[in-house]
C-alpha positions in Angstrom: 73.1 180.1 51.9 74.5 180.2 55.4 71.2 179.4 57.1 70.7 176.5 54.7 74.2 175.2 55.4 73.5 175.2 59.2 70.2 173.4 58.6 72.0 170.7 56.5 74.7 170.3 59.1 72.2 170.0 61.9 70.4 167.3 60.0 73.5 165.3 59.1 74.7 162.8 61.8 78.2 162.7 60.3 80.5 164.8 58.2 79.0 166.6 55.2 81.4 166.8 52.3 82.3 170.0 50.6 81.5 168.5 47.3 77.9 167.7 48.3 77.5 171.3 49.5 79.0 172.7 46.2 76.6 170.6 44.2 73.6 171.5 46.4 74.2 175.2 46.1 75.8 175.3 42.7 78.8 177.2 43.9 82.5 176.7 44.2 84.4 175.2 47.1 85.9 178.6 47.9 82.3 180.0 48.3 81.4 177.2 50.7 84.6 177.7 52.6 83.9 181.5 53.0 80.4 180.7 54.2 81.8 178.2 56.8 84.3 180.8 58.0 81.5 183.4 58.4 79.4 180.9 60.4 82.4 180.0 62.6 82.8 183.8 63.3 79.1 183.9 64.4 79.9 181.2 67.0 79.0 178.0 65.3 81.5 175.2 66.3 82.0 173.7 62.8 84.8 171.2 62.4 86.5 170.9 59.0 88.4 167.7 58.2 90.3 167.2 54.9 88.7 164.5 52.7 85.7 164.2 55.0 84.0 167.6 55.0 82.3 169.6 57.7 80.6 168.7 61.0 78.6 170.8 63.5 80.1 169.9 66.8 78.3 172.1 69.4 75.4 174.5 69.4 75.6 175.3 73.1 76.1 179.1 73.0 75.3 180.3 69.5 73.1 183.4 69.6 71.8 185.0 66.4 68.6 185.9 64.6 68.0 182.5 63.1 68.6 180.5 66.3 66.3 182.9 68.2 63.5 182.5 65.6 63.9 178.8 65.5 64.0 178.3 69.3 61.5 180.8 70.6 58.1 179.3 70.0 55.9 181.1 72.6 52.4 182.4 72.4 53.0 186.1 72.1 56.4 187.1 73.5 59.3 187.5 71.1 56.9 188.0 68.2 58.7 189.5 66.5 62.3 189.2 67.9 65.2 191.3 66.7 68.9 190.4 67.2 71.8 192.8 67.0 75.5 192.1 67.1 76.1 195.4 68.9 73.8 198.2 70.2 73.9 201.0 72.6 70.8 200.0 74.7 68.2 197.3 73.9 65.7 199.4 76.0 66.3 202.3 73.6 65.9 200.0 70.6 62.6 198.8 71.9 61.4 202.3 72.7 62.0 203.3 69.1 60.1 200.3 67.9 57.3 201.1 70.3 57.0 204.6 69.1 56.5 203.2 65.6 53.7 200.9 66.6 55.5 197.6 67.4 53.2 195.1 68.9 52.9 193.7 72.5 55.7 191.1 73.0 58.3 192.6 70.6 61.8 191.8 71.8 65.3 193.0 71.1 68.4 191.2 72.3 72.1 192.0 71.5 75.4 190.2 71.6 77.1 193.4 72.9 75.6 196.4 74.6 77.8 199.5 75.0 75.4 201.9 76.8 72.9 199.8 78.7 70.9 201.7 81.4 70.6 200.9 85.1 68.8 202.5 87.9 69.6 206.2 88.6 71.1 206.5 85.1 74.0 204.2 85.8 75.6 202.7 82.6 75.8 199.0 82.2 78.1 197.5 79.5 77.9 193.9 78.2 81.0 192.4 76.6 80.4 190.6 73.3 79.4 186.9 73.5 79.3 186.6 77.3 76.1 188.2 78.5 72.4 188.5 77.8 71.1 192.0 77.1 67.4 191.8 76.2 64.3 194.1 76.4 60.6 193.2 75.9 57.8 195.6 74.9 54.6 195.3 76.8 51.3 197.1 76.2 49.4 196.4 79.4 45.7 196.7 79.8 46.2 197.9 83.4 46.7 201.2 85.2 50.1 202.9 85.5 50.2 202.2 89.3 50.5 198.5 88.5 53.4 198.7 86.0 56.2 198.4 88.7 55.1 194.9 89.4 56.5 193.8 86.0 60.0 194.2 87.4 59.2 191.6 90.1 57.7 189.2 87.6 60.8 189.4 85.4 63.1 188.9 88.4 61.1 185.9 89.5 61.2 184.4 85.9 64.9 184.9 85.8 65.6 183.1 89.1 63.4 180.2 88.0 65.2 180.0 84.7 68.7 180.0 86.4 67.6 177.2 88.6 66.2 175.3 85.7 69.1 175.7 83.3 72.1 176.0 85.6 71.0 174.1 88.7 72.1 177.1 90.8 70.2 178.6 93.7 69.3 182.2 92.6 67.8 184.9 94.8 66.2 188.2 94.3 67.3 191.5 95.9 64.1 193.5 95.8 63.1 194.9 93.5 65.5 194.6 90.5 68.6 192.5 91.2 69.2 188.8 90.9 72.1 187.3 93.0 73.9 184.0 93.1 76.2 183.2 96.0 75.7 186.7 97.4 76.9 188.4 94.2 75.0 190.1 91.5 74.4 188.3 88.2 71.5 190.4 86.8 70.0 193.8 86.8 66.5 194.7 85.6 65.3 198.1 84.4 61.6 198.8 83.7 60.6 202.0 81.8 57.1 203.2 81.1 55.4 205.7 78.7 52.1 207.2 79.9 49.7 209.6 78.2 46.4 210.9 79.4 46.7 208.8 82.6 47.0 205.5 80.6 50.0 203.3 79.8 51.2 203.5 76.2 53.8 200.9 76.8 56.2 199.3 79.3 59.7 198.1 78.5 61.3 195.6 80.7 65.1 195.2 80.1 67.5 192.7 81.6 71.2 192.4 81.7 72.6 189.0 82.8 76.2 188.0 83.4 76.3 184.6 81.7 79.7 183.4 80.5 82.1 186.1 81.8 85.4 184.6 83.1 86.4 187.7 85.2 85.4 191.2 86.3 87.3 194.4 86.8 88.9 194.7 90.2 86.3 197.2 91.4 83.5 194.7 90.6 85.1 191.4 91.5 83.7 191.3 95.1 80.2 192.3 94.1 79.5 190.6 90.8 79.7 187.1 89.3 78.6 185.2 86.3 76.6 182.0 85.9 79.7 180.3 84.4 81.9 181.2 87.4 79.1 180.1 89.8 78.4 176.7 88.1 81.8 175.9 86.7 80.9 175.5 83.1 79.6 177.6 80.1 75.9 178.2 80.0 73.7 178.4 76.9 72.4 181.9 76.5 69.8 180.7 74.0 68.5 178.1 76.4 68.4 180.6 79.3 66.5 183.2 77.2 63.9 180.6 76.2 63.4 179.5 79.9 63.2 183.1 81.1 60.6 184.1 78.4 58.6 180.9 79.0 58.3 181.7 82.7 57.7 185.4 82.2 54.9 184.8 79.6 53.1 182.4 81.9 53.3 184.7 84.9 52.5 187.9 83.0 49.3 186.3 81.7 48.4 185.5 85.4 49.2 189.1 86.3 47.0 190.6 83.7 44.2 188.3 84.8 44.5 189.0 88.5 45.8 192.6 88.6 48.2 191.8 91.4 51.0 189.4 92.4 49.0 187.1 94.7 49.8 184.2 92.4 53.6 184.4 92.9 53.9 186.0 96.3 54.9 182.8 98.2 57.5 181.7 95.6 58.9 185.3 95.3 59.4 185.6 99.0 61.0 182.1 99.1 63.6 183.5 96.7 64.2 186.8 98.4 67.7 187.5 99.7 66.3 190.4 101.7 63.6 188.6 103.6 64.0 188.6 107.4 67.3 190.5 107.1 68.3 194.0 108.1 67.9 196.4 105.3 68.5 200.1 104.8 65.9 201.9 102.7 67.7 204.7 100.8 64.6 207.0 100.8 65.7 210.4 99.5 63.5 212.1 102.1 64.5 210.1 105.2 66.6 206.9 104.9 65.9 204.3 107.6 66.7 200.8 108.7 64.5 197.9 109.5 63.8 194.2 108.8 62.4 193.1 105.4 59.3 190.9 106.0 58.5 190.1 102.4 56.2 191.8 99.9 52.5 192.5 99.6 50.3 191.5 96.6 51.2 194.8 94.9 54.9 194.1 95.0 55.8 196.6 97.7 58.5 195.7 100.2 57.3 195.3 103.7 59.9 196.7 106.2 59.4 196.4 109.9 60.8 199.4 111.8 62.3 199.4 115.2 59.0 200.4 116.8 57.3 197.4 115.3 55.3 199.3 112.6 55.4 198.0 109.0 56.0 200.3 106.1 55.3 199.4 102.5 58.1 200.6 100.2 56.9 201.4 96.7 60.1 202.8 95.2 63.6 203.7 96.1 66.7 201.6 96.5 67.2 199.1 99.3 70.5 197.7 100.5 70.9 194.5 102.5 73.5 194.5 105.2 76.3 192.1 104.3 75.3 191.7 100.7 78.0 193.4 98.6 77.8 196.4 100.9 75.3 199.2 100.9 75.0 200.0 97.2 
């Protein structure tokens, strides 16, 4: 009944009377009121006026199963899509689905994530209703050595979506952070399962600070949200749709070409690292140099003091002056 009420409210340009709803569903006014209260708790901005009825005022930041299914009309991504009010980790949720045969493109997103995973097993928590926590299952037809490029594709899709939806200039800190105004708004974690030298599946997970109003003191100098950066709330549903649209298009190009030649120029134009001093936190031998962009395989090209160029495949990179060496 709740989904049908929302559909009726969306289709009605004015107030929809409680009596009309009672007659439509054959239930009491109390039952309608309870359904309205539940919808309001889910984030729907429904105005109730005595003797006039109910009106849907704003759909800007409602995120639930129905809105995702109605909005996400892509070729293969988010088919199917699963929404959770709360979960530990969307990456873990997708991993379980993958092990049970879920198809390429399966997606999980959550309103609240309590044990999200970052690089080096760092924990990332997402407060309810303010962030995007989502993970997508991929079953690539490529070798394991190419899987790391998926992280770069997702980062590029996210910066394009932020620019499109929010009008903000977003940048990429290679390989897995997105920053706005020099502060982190998004982290990406890509995980892979391999057997007999072939990829079983890849999971790309993203955590995006969307409508947070503040951060703990220890994060206030290094993190921000899209709402803080642009001065108004941002629709998570609209942002998810834009991200997935860009990702789907670019992933298809990636599978066709087997490299990142198709997005290299745009990716480098969005790099916060490019032509800046960086420190490569190589566990064997950390070193400093100047980031000169990426190659077509997504490796970071770092110019050392002697002029030689080293291609960095993995490991963490810090940019001098960008929220410290982290």
